[in-house]
C-alpha positions in Angstrom: -66.3 0.6 1.6 -67.9 1.4 -2.0 -71.2 1.9 -2.5 -72.2 -1.7 -4.2 -70.2 -3.4 -1.5 -72.3 -1.5 0.9 -75.5 -1.9 -0.8 -74.6 -5.8 -1.8 -73.4 -5.8 1.9 -77.8 -4.4 3.3 -79.3 -7.2 0.7 -77.5 -9.7 2.2 -78.1 -8.2 5.8 -81.6 -6.8 5.0 -82.6 -11.1 3.2 -81.3 -12.6 6.7 -83.6 -10.9 8.6 -86.5 -11.9 6.6 -85.6 -15.4 6.5 -85.7 -15.4 10.4 -89.0 -13.0 10.5 -90.4 -15.6 8.7 -90.0 -18.4 10.8 -87.8 -20.1 7.7 -84.5 -22.1 7.8 -81.8 -20.2 6.4 -81.1 -24.0 5.8 -84.1 -24.3 3.4 -83.2 -20.9 2.1 -79.7 -21.9 1.0 -80.3 -24.9 -0.9 -82.7 -23.5 -2.8 -81.3 -20.2 -3.8 -77.8 -20.9 -3.0 -74.3 -22.8 -5.8 -71.8 -25.2 -4.4 -71.8 -26.3 -1.0 -75.5 -23.9 -0.4 -75.5 -23.7 3.2 -71.6 -23.1 4.1 -71.8 -20.4 0.8 -74.6 -18.3 2.9 -73.0 -18.4 5.7 -70.7 -17.3 4.2 -72.3 -14.3 2.5 -73.2 -13.7 6.2 -70.0 -13.3 7.9 -69.2 -9.9 9.7 -65.2 -10.8 10.1 -62.9 -12.9 8.4 -63.5 -14.6 5.8 -66.9 -14.3 4.2 -68.4 -14.4 0.0 -70.4 -11.7 -2.0 -74.0 -13.1 -3.5 -74.6 -13.2 -7.2 -76.9 -11.9 -9.2 -78.6 -15.1 -9.9 -78.8 -16.1 -6.2 -79.9 -13.0 -5.8 -82.9 -13.5 -8.9 -83.3 -17.1 -7.1 -83.8 -15.2 -3.7 -86.7 -13.3 -4.9 -88.2 -16.2 -6.7 -87.9 -17.9 -3.5 -89.9 -15.1 -1.7 -92.5 -15.1 -4.2 -91.5 -11.7 -5.6 -91.1 -9.9 -9.2 -87.1 -9.2 -8.8 -87.3 -5.8 -9.6 -89.3 -4.9 -7.2 -87.4 -6.8 -4.1 -84.3 -5.2 -5.2 -86.3 -1.7 -5.4 -88.0 -2.4 -1.5 -84.5 -3.1 0.0 -82.7 -0.5 -2.1 -85.3 1.7 0.0 -85.4 -0.3 3.3 -81.1 -0.3 3.2 -82.1 4.0 2.3 -84.7 4.1 6.1 -82.8 2.1 8.4 -79.3 4.0 7.1 -77.2 1.4 5.4 -76.7 3.4 2.4 -76.2 6.8 1.8 
């Protein structure tokens, strides 16, 4: 898997954990962030097997705003966490 693809998967996994840890609804997050059919789109982004979907840059930007963060800081923090946890080389 390419490094960029690993990073995308790590971002989705870490956002998933963050939503759960904060006690937030995945449906609420999806409706605020995802395009198209938001709940289905977020479910497909998190899919580990079978059909999946990538999270767009615009959706990732919306996720930062959802959490009240600056986009650049959120991406930096997620990259650091992914490296510390061995999700990236």
